[in-house]
HTML snippet that shows the backbone in 3Dmol.js (N, CA, C, O; Angstrom):
<script src="https://3Dmol.org/build/3Dmol-min.js"></script>
<div id="view" style="width:600px;height:400px;position:relative"></div>
<script>
const pdb = `
ATOM      1  N   MET A   1       1.686 -16.670  13.490  1.00  0.00           N
ATOM      2  CA  MET A   1       2.623 -15.611  13.166  1.00  0.00           C
ATOM      3  C   MET A   1       2.415 -14.465  14.146  1.00  0.00           C
ATOM      4  O   MET A   1       1.287 -14.134  14.510  1.00  0.00           O
ATOM      5  N   THR A   2       3.505 -13.878  14.558  1.00  0.00           N
ATOM      6  CA  THR A   2       3.419 -12.745  15.471  1.00  0.00           C
ATOM      7  C   THR A   2       3.501 -11.436  14.682  1.00  0.00           C
ATOM      8  O   THR A   2       3.888 -11.418  13.514  1.00  0.00           O
ATOM      9  N   LEU A   3       3.132 -10.359  15.342  1.00  0.00           N
ATOM     10  CA  LEU A   3       3.235  -9.034  14.728  1.00  0.00           C
ATOM     11  C   LEU A   3       4.691  -8.734  14.380  1.00  0.00           C
ATOM     12  O   LEU A   3       4.974  -8.181  13.317  1.00  0.00           O
ATOM     13  N   TYR A   4       5.601  -9.089  15.257  1.00  0.00           N
ATOM     14  CA  TYR A   4       7.027  -8.855  15.015  1.00  0.00           C
ATOM     15  C   TYR A   4       7.494  -9.599  13.762  1.00  0.00           C
ATOM     16  O   TYR A   4       8.197  -9.027  12.930  1.00  0.00           O
ATOM     17  N   GLU A   5       7.111 -10.857  13.625  1.00  0.00           N
ATOM     18  CA  GLU A   5       7.504 -11.640  12.444  1.00  0.00           C
ATOM     19  C   GLU A   5       6.916 -11.035  11.175  1.00  0.00           C
ATOM     20  O   GLU A   5       7.588 -10.967  10.146  1.00  0.00           O
ATOM     21  N   PHE A   6       5.659 -10.596  11.248  1.00  0.00           N
ATOM     22  CA  PHE A   6       5.001  -9.972  10.102  1.00  0.00           C
ATOM     23  C   PHE A   6       5.732  -8.698   9.684  1.00  0.00           C
ATOM     24  O   PHE A   6       5.952  -8.463   8.496  1.00  0.00           O
ATOM     25  N   ASN A   7       6.105  -7.882  10.660  1.00  0.00           N
ATOM     26  CA  ASN A   7       6.757  -6.604  10.364  1.00  0.00           C
ATOM     27  C   ASN A   7       8.149  -6.770   9.765  1.00  0.00           C
ATOM     28  O   ASN A   7       8.646  -5.850   9.116  1.00  0.00           O
ATOM     29  N   LYS A   8       8.788  -7.915   9.966  1.00  0.00           N
ATOM     30  CA  LYS A   8      10.108  -8.160   9.374  1.00  0.00           C
ATOM     31  C   LYS A   8      10.023  -8.481   7.887  1.00  0.00           C
ATOM     32  O   LYS A   8      11.035  -8.419   7.190  1.00  0.00           O
ATOM     33  N   LEU A   9       8.843  -8.821   7.389  1.00  0.00           N
ATOM     34  CA  LEU A   9       8.666  -9.193   5.980  1.00  0.00           C
ATOM     35  C   LEU A   9       8.655  -7.965   5.080  1.00  0.00           C
ATOM     36  O   LEU A   9       8.327  -6.865   5.527  1.00  0.00           O
ATOM     37  N   ASP A  10       9.015  -8.153   3.803  1.00  0.00           N
ATOM     38  CA  ASP A  10       8.878  -7.058   2.847  1.00  0.00           C
ATOM     39  C   ASP A  10       7.400  -6.948   2.431  1.00  0.00           C
ATOM     40  O   ASP A  10       6.584  -7.794   2.797  1.00  0.00           O
ATOM     41  N   MET A  11       7.073  -5.921   1.681  1.00  0.00           N
ATOM     42  CA  MET A  11       5.668  -5.657   1.359  1.00  0.00           C
ATOM     43  C   MET A  11       5.021  -6.805   0.582  1.00  0.00           C
ATOM     44  O   MET A  11       3.869  -7.148   0.850  1.00  0.00           O
ATOM     45  N   ASN A  12       5.728  -7.398  -0.362  1.00  0.00           N
ATOM     46  CA  ASN A  12       5.148  -8.505  -1.130  1.00  0.00           C
ATOM     47  C   ASN A  12       4.835  -9.703  -0.236  1.00  0.00           C
ATOM     48  O   ASN A  12       3.788 -10.334  -0.379  1.00  0.00           O
ATOM     49  N   ALA A  13       5.736 -10.008   0.674  1.00  0.00           N
ATOM     50  CA  ALA A  13       5.504 -11.125   1.593  1.00  0.00           C
ATOM     51  C   ALA A  13       4.364 -10.802   2.565  1.00  0.00           C
ATOM     52  O   ALA A  13       3.585 -11.686   2.921  1.00  0.00           O
ATOM     53  N   ARG A  14       4.265  -9.546   2.993  1.00  0.00           N
ATOM     54  CA  ARG A  14       3.149  -9.146   3.859  1.00  0.00           C
ATOM     55  C   ARG A  14       1.817  -9.344   3.144  1.00  0.00           C
ATOM     56  O   ARG A  14       0.851  -9.819   3.741  1.00  0.00           O
ATOM     57  N   MET A  15       1.767  -8.980   1.868  1.00  0.00           N
ATOM     58  CA  MET A  15       0.529  -9.162   1.097  1.00  0.00           C
ATOM     59  C   MET A  15       0.195 -10.638   0.951  1.00  0.00           C
ATOM     60  O   MET A  15      -0.970 -11.024   1.046  1.00  0.00           O
ATOM     61  N   GLU A  16       1.200 -11.458   0.722  1.00  0.00           N
ATOM     62  CA  GLU A  16       0.971 -12.893   0.574  1.00  0.00           C
ATOM     63  C   GLU A  16       0.402 -13.487   1.866  1.00  0.00           C
ATOM     64  O   GLU A  16      -0.551 -14.264   1.828  1.00  0.00           O
ATOM     65  N   VAL A  17       0.983 -13.122   2.993  1.00  0.00           N
ATOM     66  CA  VAL A  17       0.480 -13.608   4.286  1.00  0.00           C
ATOM     67  C   VAL A  17      -0.933 -13.088   4.531  1.00  0.00           C
ATOM     68  O   VAL A  17      -1.791 -13.829   5.011  1.00  0.00           O
ATOM     69  N   THR A  18      -1.179 -11.838   4.210  1.00  0.00           N
ATOM     70  CA  THR A  18      -2.510 -11.256   4.395  1.00  0.00           C
ATOM     71  C   THR A  18      -3.535 -11.975   3.535  1.00  0.00           C
ATOM     72  O   THR A  18      -4.638 -12.256   4.003  1.00  0.00           O
ATOM     73  N   ASN A  19      -3.198 -12.277   2.298  1.00  0.00           N
ATOM     74  CA  ASN A  19      -4.121 -12.983   1.415  1.00  0.00           C
ATOM     75  C   ASN A  19      -4.375 -14.413   1.866  1.00  0.00           C
ATOM     76  O   ASN A  19      -5.482 -14.925   1.700  1.00  0.00           O
ATOM     77  N   GLN A  20      -3.366 -15.064   2.435  1.00  0.00           N
ATOM     78  CA  GLN A  20      -3.506 -16.459   2.837  1.00  0.00           C
ATOM     79  C   GLN A  20      -4.121 -16.629   4.219  1.00  0.00           C
ATOM     80  O   GLN A  20      -4.930 -17.532   4.429  1.00  0.00           O
ATOM     81  N   LYS A  21      -3.743 -15.760   5.173  1.00  0.00           N
ATOM     82  CA  LYS A  21      -4.168 -15.950   6.555  1.00  0.00           C
ATOM     83  C   LYS A  21      -5.130 -14.887   7.065  1.00  0.00           C
ATOM     84  O   LYS A  21      -5.770 -15.078   8.099  1.00  0.00           O
ATOM     85  N   GLY A  22      -5.238 -13.775   6.356  1.00  0.00           N
ATOM     86  CA  GLY A  22      -6.039 -12.666   6.842  1.00  0.00           C
ATOM     87  C   GLY A  22      -7.531 -12.901   6.709  1.00  0.00           C
ATOM     88  O   GLY A  22      -8.005 -13.495   5.740  1.00  0.00           O
ATOM     89  N   VAL A  23      -8.256 -12.422   7.701  1.00  0.00           N
ATOM     90  CA  VAL A  23      -9.721 -12.448   7.677  1.00  0.00           C
ATOM     91  C   VAL A  23     -10.176 -11.010   7.452  1.00  0.00           C
ATOM     92  O   VAL A  23      -9.911 -10.134   8.276  1.00  0.00           O
ATOM     93  N   PHE A  24     -10.860 -10.769   6.336  1.00  0.00           N
ATOM     94  CA  PHE A  24     -11.319  -9.415   6.017  1.00  0.00           C
ATOM     95  C   PHE A  24     -12.346  -8.972   7.047  1.00  0.00           C
ATOM     96  O   PHE A  24     -13.281  -9.709   7.358  1.00  0.00           O
ATOM     97  N   LEU A  25     -12.166  -7.753   7.579  1.00  0.00           N
ATOM     98  CA  LEU A  25     -13.082  -7.220   8.582  1.00  0.00           C
ATOM     99  C   LEU A  25     -13.889  -6.029   8.087  1.00  0.00           C
ATOM    100  O   LEU A  25     -15.097  -5.963   8.314  1.00  0.00           O
ATOM    101  N   ASP A  26     -13.233  -5.083   7.410  1.00  0.00           N
ATOM    102  CA  ASP A  26     -13.924  -3.848   7.046  1.00  0.00           C
ATOM    103  C   ASP A  26     -13.074  -3.080   6.038  1.00  0.00           C
ATOM    104  O   ASP A  26     -11.926  -3.436   5.771  1.00  0.00           O
ATOM    105  N   ASN A  27     -13.662  -2.021   5.486  1.00  0.00           N
ATOM    106  CA  ASN A  27     -12.873  -1.115   4.658  1.00  0.00           C
ATOM    107  C   ASN A  27     -13.204   0.314   5.037  1.00  0.00           C
ATOM    108  O   ASN A  27     -14.238   0.592   5.645  1.00  0.00           O
ATOM    109  N   TYR A  28     -12.315   1.207   4.668  1.00  0.00           N
ATOM    110  CA  TYR A  28     -12.437   2.631   4.954  1.00  0.00           C
ATOM    111  C   TYR A  28     -12.064   3.356   3.678  1.00  0.00           C
ATOM    112  O   TYR A  28     -10.981   3.142   3.132  1.00  0.00           O
ATOM    113  N   ILE A  29     -12.956   4.216   3.196  1.00  0.00           N
ATOM    114  CA  ILE A  29     -12.741   4.862   1.903  1.00  0.00           C
ATOM    115  C   ILE A  29     -12.836   6.376   2.052  1.00  0.00           C
ATOM    116  O   ILE A  29     -13.799   6.906   2.606  1.00  0.00           O
ATOM    117  N   THR A  30     -11.810   7.057   1.544  1.00  0.00           N
ATOM    118  CA  THR A  30     -11.825   8.517   1.452  1.00  0.00           C
ATOM    119  C   THR A  30     -11.459   8.893   0.021  1.00  0.00           C
ATOM    120  O   THR A  30     -11.222   8.016  -0.810  1.00  0.00           O
ATOM    121  N   ASP A  31     -11.413  10.170  -0.264  1.00  0.00           N
ATOM    122  CA  ASP A  31     -11.002  10.626  -1.598  1.00  0.00           C
ATOM    123  C   ASP A  31      -9.533  10.331  -1.868  1.00  0.00           C
ATOM    124  O   ASP A  31      -9.133  10.182  -3.023  1.00  0.00           O
ATOM    125  N   LYS A  32      -8.723  10.246  -0.806  1.00  0.00           N
ATOM    126  CA  LYS A  32      -7.283  10.098  -0.961  1.00  0.00           C
ATOM    127  C   LYS A  32      -6.787   8.662  -0.879  1.00  0.00           C
ATOM    128  O   LYS A  32      -5.729   8.341  -1.419  1.00  0.00           O
ATOM    129  N   GLU A  33      -7.546   7.790  -0.204  1.00  0.00           N
ATOM    130  CA  GLU A  33      -7.086   6.415  -0.043  1.00  0.00           C
ATOM    131  C   GLU A  33      -8.242   5.465   0.254  1.00  0.00           C
ATOM    132  O   GLU A  33      -9.312   5.866   0.711  1.00  0.00           O
ATOM    133  N   ARG A  34      -7.981   4.200  -0.024  1.00  0.00           N
ATOM    134  CA  ARG A  34      -8.897   3.119   0.338  1.00  0.00           C
ATOM    135  C   ARG A  34      -8.107   2.154   1.200  1.00  0.00           C
ATOM    136  O   ARG A  34      -6.965   1.818   0.885  1.00  0.00           O
ATOM    137  N   ILE A  35      -8.715   1.712   2.285  1.00  0.00           N
ATOM    138  CA  ILE A  35      -8.021   0.821   3.212  1.00  0.00           C
ATOM    139  C   ILE A  35      -8.891  -0.392   3.487  1.00  0.00           C
ATOM    140  O   ILE A  35     -10.064  -0.258   3.838  1.00  0.00           O
ATOM    141  N   ASN A  36      -8.315  -1.576   3.328  1.00  0.00           N
ATOM    142  CA  ASN A  36      -8.977  -2.807   3.723  1.00  0.00           C
ATOM    143  C   ASN A  36      -8.341  -3.277   5.025  1.00  0.00           C
ATOM    144  O   ASN A  36      -7.117  -3.293   5.155  1.00  0.00           O
ATOM    145  N   LEU A  37      -9.174  -3.656   5.985  1.00  0.00           N
ATOM    146  CA  LEU A  37      -8.710  -4.098   7.295  1.00  0.00           C
ATOM    147  C   LEU A  37      -8.860  -5.609   7.409  1.00  0.00           C
ATOM    148  O   LEU A  37      -9.913  -6.166   7.101  1.00  0.00           O
ATOM    149  N   TYR A  38      -7.790  -6.265   7.856  1.00  0.00           N
ATOM    150  CA  TYR A  38      -7.772  -7.714   8.038  1.00  0.00           C
ATOM    151  C   TYR A  38      -7.298  -8.040   9.449  1.00  0.00           C
ATOM    152  O   TYR A  38      -6.594  -7.249  10.076  1.00  0.00           O
ATOM    153  N   ALA A  39      -7.689  -9.207   9.940  1.00  0.00           N
ATOM    154  CA  ALA A  39      -7.176  -9.736  11.202  1.00  0.00           C
ATOM    155  C   ALA A  39      -6.335 -10.965  10.892  1.00  0.00           C
ATOM    156  O   ALA A  39      -6.735 -11.836  10.119  1.00  0.00           O
ATOM    157  N   ILE A  40      -5.163 -11.015  11.510  1.00  0.00           N
ATOM    158  CA  ILE A  40      -4.293 -12.187  11.417  1.00  0.00           C
ATOM    159  C   ILE A  40      -3.858 -12.515  12.841  1.00  0.00           C
ATOM    160  O   ILE A  40      -3.218 -11.701  13.507  1.00  0.00           O
ATOM    161  N   ASP A  41      -4.208 -13.704  13.295  1.00  0.00           N
ATOM    162  CA  ASP A  41      -3.870 -14.127  14.660  1.00  0.00           C
ATOM    163  C   ASP A  41      -4.284 -13.050  15.662  1.00  0.00           C
ATOM    164  O   ASP A  41      -5.479 -12.812  15.833  1.00  0.00           O
ATOM    165  N   MET A  42      -3.350 -12.406  16.316  1.00  0.00           N
ATOM    166  CA  MET A  42      -3.673 -11.440  17.368  1.00  0.00           C
ATOM    167  C   MET A  42      -3.309  -9.996  16.982  1.00  0.00           C
ATOM    168  O   MET A  42      -3.007  -9.184  17.856  1.00  0.00           O
ATOM    169  N   PHE A  43      -3.337  -9.673  15.682  1.00  0.00           N
ATOM    170  CA  PHE A  43      -3.060  -8.307  15.247  1.00  0.00           C
ATOM    171  C   PHE A  43      -3.868  -7.989  13.994  1.00  0.00           C
ATOM    172  O   PHE A  43      -4.485  -8.870  13.397  1.00  0.00           O
ATOM    173  N   PHE A  44      -3.854  -6.730  13.612  1.00  0.00           N
ATOM    174  CA  PHE A  44      -4.601  -6.234  12.458  1.00  0.00           C
ATOM    175  C   PHE A  44      -3.643  -5.789  11.370  1.00  0.00           C
ATOM    176  O   PHE A  44      -2.507  -5.402  11.645  1.00  0.00           O
ATOM    177  N   VAL A  45      -4.116  -5.849  10.124  1.00  0.00           N
ATOM    178  CA  VAL A  45      -3.333  -5.413   8.972  1.00  0.00           C
ATOM    179  C   VAL A  45      -4.212  -4.499   8.127  1.00  0.00           C
ATOM    180  O   VAL A  45      -5.362  -4.825   7.835  1.00  0.00           O
ATOM    181  N   GLU A  46      -3.664  -3.359   7.739  1.00  0.00           N
ATOM    182  CA  GLU A  46      -4.331  -2.451   6.812  1.00  0.00           C
ATOM    183  C   GLU A  46      -3.590  -2.492   5.486  1.00  0.00           C
ATOM    184  O   GLU A  46      -2.371  -2.327   5.442  1.00  0.00           O
ATOM    185  N   VAL A  47      -4.333  -2.713   4.402  1.00  0.00           N
ATOM    186  CA  VAL A  47      -3.780  -2.633   3.052  1.00  0.00           C
ATOM    187  C   VAL A  47      -4.310  -1.337   2.460  1.00  0.00           C
ATOM    188  O   VAL A  47      -5.516  -1.181   2.274  1.00  0.00           O
ATOM    189  N   VAL A  48      -3.407  -0.410   2.166  1.00  0.00           N
ATOM    190  CA  VAL A  48      -3.763   0.935   1.717  1.00  0.00           C
ATOM    191  C   VAL A  48      -3.589   1.019   0.202  1.00  0.00           C
ATOM    192  O   VAL A  48      -2.519   0.718  -0.328  1.00  0.00           O
ATOM    193  N   TYR A  49      -4.654   1.433  -0.488  1.00  0.00           N
ATOM    194  CA  TYR A  49      -4.680   1.535  -1.953  1.00  0.00           C
ATOM    195  C   TYR A  49      -4.891   2.984  -2.379  1.00  0.00           C
ATOM    196  O   TYR A  49      -5.448   3.789  -1.632  1.00  0.00           O
ATOM    197  N   THR A  50      -4.436   3.306  -3.599  1.00  0.00           N
ATOM    198  CA  THR A  50      -4.825   4.572  -4.214  1.00  0.00           C
ATOM    199  C   THR A  50      -6.243   4.391  -4.744  1.00  0.00           C
ATOM    200  O   THR A  50      -6.559   3.327  -5.276  1.00  0.00           O
ATOM    201  N   PRO A  51      -7.099   5.389  -4.618  1.00  0.00           N
ATOM    202  CA  PRO A  51      -8.485   5.207  -5.059  1.00  0.00           C
ATOM    203  C   PRO A  51      -8.665   5.150  -6.574  1.00  0.00           C
ATOM    204  O   PRO A  51      -9.576   4.473  -7.052  1.00  0.00           O
ATOM    205  N   LYS A  52      -7.833   5.832  -7.332  1.00  0.00           N
ATOM    206  CA  LYS A  52      -8.042   5.897  -8.777  1.00  0.00           C
ATOM    207  C   LYS A  52      -7.416   4.728  -9.526  1.00  0.00           C
ATOM    208  O   LYS A  52      -8.037   4.172 -10.432  1.00  0.00           O
ATOM    209  N   LYS A  53      -6.198   4.350  -9.161  1.00  0.00           N
ATOM    210  CA  LYS A  53      -5.494   3.297  -9.899  1.00  0.00           C
ATOM    211  C   LYS A  53      -5.509   1.952  -9.188  1.00  0.00           C
ATOM    212  O   LYS A  53      -5.032   0.960  -9.739  1.00  0.00           O
ATOM    213  N   ASN A  54      -6.051   1.900  -7.971  1.00  0.00           N
ATOM    214  CA  ASN A  54      -6.129   0.672  -7.190  1.00  0.00           C
ATOM    215  C   ASN A  54      -4.746   0.043  -7.005  1.00  0.00           C
ATOM    216  O   ASN A  54      -4.581  -1.173  -7.104  1.00  0.00           O
ATOM    217  N   PHE A  55      -3.756   0.901  -6.734  1.00  0.00           N
ATOM    218  CA  PHE A  55      -2.378   0.481  -6.530  1.00  0.00           C
ATOM    219  C   PHE A  55      -2.104   0.417  -5.034  1.00  0.00           C
ATOM    220  O   PHE A  55      -2.490   1.325  -4.297  1.00  0.00           O
ATOM    221  N   ILE A  56      -1.445  -0.642  -4.575  1.00  0.00           N
ATOM    222  CA  ILE A  56      -1.145  -0.781  -3.148  1.00  0.00           C
ATOM    223  C   ILE A  56      -0.003   0.160  -2.772  1.00  0.00           C
ATOM    224  O   ILE A  56       1.095   0.086  -3.324  1.00  0.00           O
ATOM    225  N   LEU A  57      -0.289   1.038  -1.829  1.00  0.00           N
ATOM    226  CA  LEU A  57       0.707   1.990  -1.354  1.00  0.00           C
ATOM    227  C   LEU A  57       1.480   1.463  -0.153  1.00  0.00           C
ATOM    228  O   LEU A  57       2.685   1.679  -0.024  1.00  0.00           O
ATOM    229  N   GLU A  58       0.758   0.765   0.727  1.00  0.00           N
ATOM    230  CA  GLU A  58       1.357   0.393   2.003  1.00  0.00           C
ATOM    231  C   GLU A  58       0.603  -0.789   2.601  1.00  0.00           C
ATOM    232  O   GLU A  58      -0.602  -0.939   2.401  1.00  0.00           O
ATOM    233  N   VAL A  59       1.324  -1.619   3.331  1.00  0.00           N
ATOM    234  CA  VAL A  59       0.725  -2.683   4.134  1.00  0.00           C
ATOM    235  C   VAL A  59       1.243  -2.465   5.544  1.00  0.00           C
ATOM    236  O   VAL A  59       2.421  -2.688   5.822  1.00  0.00           O
ATOM    237  N   ARG A  60       0.358  -2.027   6.439  1.00  0.00           N
ATOM    238  CA  ARG A  60       0.789  -1.701   7.796  1.00  0.00           C
ATOM    239  C   ARG A  60       0.036  -2.545   8.815  1.00  0.00           C
ATOM    240  O   ARG A  60      -1.078  -3.003   8.564  1.00  0.00           O
ATOM    241  N   SER A  61       0.664  -2.740   9.961  1.00  0.00           N
ATOM    242  CA  SER A  61       0.083  -3.623  10.965  1.00  0.00           C
ATOM    243  C   SER A  61       0.105  -2.954  12.336  1.00  0.00           C
ATOM    244  O   SER A  61       0.904  -2.055  12.600  1.00  0.00           O
ATOM    245  N   PHE A  62      -0.797  -3.419  13.200  1.00  0.00           N
ATOM    246  CA  PHE A  62      -0.894  -2.879  14.553  1.00  0.00           C
ATOM    247  C   PHE A  62      -1.735  -3.821  15.401  1.00  0.00           C
ATOM    248  O   PHE A  62      -2.417  -4.703  14.879  1.00  0.00           O
ATOM    249  N   LYS A  63      -1.679  -3.624  16.714  1.00  0.00           N
ATOM    250  CA  LYS A  63      -2.481  -4.455  17.622  1.00  0.00           C
ATOM    251  C   LYS A  63      -3.738  -3.733  18.093  1.00  0.00           C
ATOM    252  O   LYS A  63      -4.830  -4.296  18.025  1.00  0.00           O
ATOM    253  N   THR A  64      -3.604  -2.520  18.560  1.00  0.00           N
ATOM    254  CA  THR A  64      -4.750  -1.761  19.074  1.00  0.00           C
ATOM    255  C   THR A  64      -4.499  -0.283  18.845  1.00  0.00           C
ATOM    256  O   THR A  64      -3.497   0.102  18.242  1.00  0.00           O
ATOM    257  N   GLY A  65      -5.406   0.534  19.326  1.00  0.00           N
ATOM    258  CA  GLY A  65      -5.158   1.965  19.330  1.00  0.00           C
ATOM    259  C   GLY A  65      -5.997   2.750  18.357  1.00  0.00           C
ATOM    260  O   GLY A  65      -7.033   2.294  17.874  1.00  0.00           O
ATOM    261  N   GLN A  66      -5.517   3.944  18.085  1.00  0.00           N
ATOM    262  CA  GLN A  66      -6.256   4.885  17.261  1.00  0.00           C
ATOM    263  C   GLN A  66      -6.429   4.414  15.828  1.00  0.00           C
ATOM    264  O   GLN A  66      -7.325   4.890  15.131  1.00  0.00           O
ATOM    265  N   SER A  67      -5.613   3.513  15.384  1.00  0.00           N
ATOM    266  CA  SER A  67      -5.748   3.010  14.015  1.00  0.00           C
ATOM    267  C   SER A  67      -7.087   2.316  13.792  1.00  0.00           C
ATOM    268  O   SER A  67      -7.561   2.245  12.658  1.00  0.00           O
ATOM    269  N   LEU A  68      -7.699   1.806  14.848  1.00  0.00           N
ATOM    270  CA  LEU A  68      -9.001   1.147  14.720  1.00  0.00           C
ATOM    271  C   LEU A  68     -10.170   2.131  14.766  1.00  0.00           C
ATOM    272  O   LEU A  68     -11.281   1.786  14.365  1.00  0.00           O
ATOM    273  N   ASP A  69      -9.935   3.342  15.247  1.00  0.00           N
ATOM    274  CA  ASP A  69     -11.019   4.306  15.440  1.00  0.00           C
ATOM    275  C   ASP A  69     -11.792   4.622  14.163  1.00  0.00           C
ATOM    276  O   ASP A  69     -13.006   4.820  14.209  1.00  0.00           O
ATOM    277  N   LYS A  70     -11.108   4.672  13.034  1.00  0.00           N
ATOM    278  CA  LYS A  70     -11.791   5.046  11.788  1.00  0.00           C
ATOM    279  C   LYS A  70     -12.820   4.005  11.344  1.00  0.00           C
ATOM    280  O   LYS A  70     -13.688   4.303  10.524  1.00  0.00           O
ATOM    281  N   TYR A  71     -12.727   2.783  11.881  1.00  0.00           N
ATOM    282  CA  TYR A  71     -13.679   1.736  11.516  1.00  0.00           C
ATOM    283  C   TYR A  71     -14.908   1.721  12.420  1.00  0.00           C
ATOM    284  O   TYR A  71     -15.875   1.013  12.140  1.00  0.00           O
ATOM    285  N   SER A  72     -14.876   2.490  13.492  1.00  0.00           N
ATOM    286  CA  SER A  72     -16.028   2.580  14.390  1.00  0.00           C
ATOM    287  C   SER A  72     -17.059   3.505  13.777  1.00  0.00           C
ATOM    288  O   SER A  72     -16.734   4.601  13.320  1.00  0.00           O
ATOM    289  N   LYS A  73     -18.272   3.066  13.770  1.00  0.00           N
ATOM    290  CA  LYS A  73     -19.356   3.885  13.232  1.00  0.00           C
ATOM    291  C   LYS A  73     -19.761   4.938  14.240  1.00  0.00           C
ATOM    292  O   LYS A  73     -19.664   4.722  15.448  1.00  0.00           O
ATOM    293  N   ASP A  74     -20.211   6.066  13.753  1.00  0.00           N
ATOM    294  CA  ASP A  74     -20.691   7.139  14.625  1.00  0.00           C
ATOM    295  C   ASP A  74     -22.169   6.910  14.884  1.00  0.00           C
ATOM    296  O   ASP A  74     -22.999   7.124  14.001  1.00  0.00           O
ATOM    297  N   PHE A  75     -22.499   6.477  16.085  1.00  0.00           N
ATOM    298  CA  PHE A  75     -23.879   6.183  16.434  1.00  0.00           C
ATOM    299  C   PHE A  75     -24.537   7.323  17.198  1.00  0.00           C
ATOM    300  O   PHE A  75     -25.584   7.121  17.813  1.00  0.00           O
ATOM    301  N   SER A  76     -23.954   8.506  17.174  1.00  0.00           N
ATOM    302  CA  SER A  76     -24.524   9.624  17.918  1.00  0.00           C
ATOM    303  C   SER A  76     -25.887  10.042  17.368  1.00  0.00           C
ATOM    304  O   SER A  76     -26.695  10.621  18.094  1.00  0.00           O
ATOM    305  N   ASP A  77     -26.150   9.753  16.090  1.00  0.00           N
ATOM    306  CA  ASP A  77     -27.434  10.098  15.487  1.00  0.00           C
ATOM    307  C   ASP A  77     -28.459   8.990  15.630  1.00  0.00           C
ATOM    308  O   ASP A  77     -29.590   9.138  15.167  1.00  0.00           O
ATOM    309  N   GLY A  78     -28.092   7.885  16.260  1.00  0.00           N
ATOM    310  CA  GLY A  78     -28.998   6.750  16.377  1.00  0.00           C
ATOM    311  C   GLY A  78     -28.739   5.762  15.261  1.00  0.00           C
ATOM    312  O   GLY A  78     -27.793   5.910  14.487  1.00  0.00           O
ATOM    313  N   PHE A  79     -29.577   4.767  15.187  1.00  0.00           N
ATOM    314  CA  PHE A  79     -29.380   3.718  14.183  1.00  0.00           C
ATOM    315  C   PHE A  79     -30.115   4.036  12.948  1.00  0.00           C
ATOM    316  O   PHE A  79     -30.070   3.267  11.988  1.00  0.00           O
TER     317      PHE A  79
END
`;
const viewer = $3Dmol.createViewer("view");
viewer.addModel(pdb, "pdb");
viewer.setStyle({}, {cartoon: {color: "spectrum"}});
viewer.zoomTo();
viewer.render();
</script>
């Protein structure tokens, strides 16, 4: 599946593809949202949840860029 084909799907179909083909990579948690990151073929998918009710707000996809920055650990303090 390509990123273009994925983006043409509605949110329910995106979730189904993510659950069937996605490889879980990481999560990102703040007070306002929880995000699970998945890889599908040659692109990434973020599933965005509300932290209190665990309701899916958005399923978004991308290939590269600043969207991945939040998953990088800050190693400036050492290990």
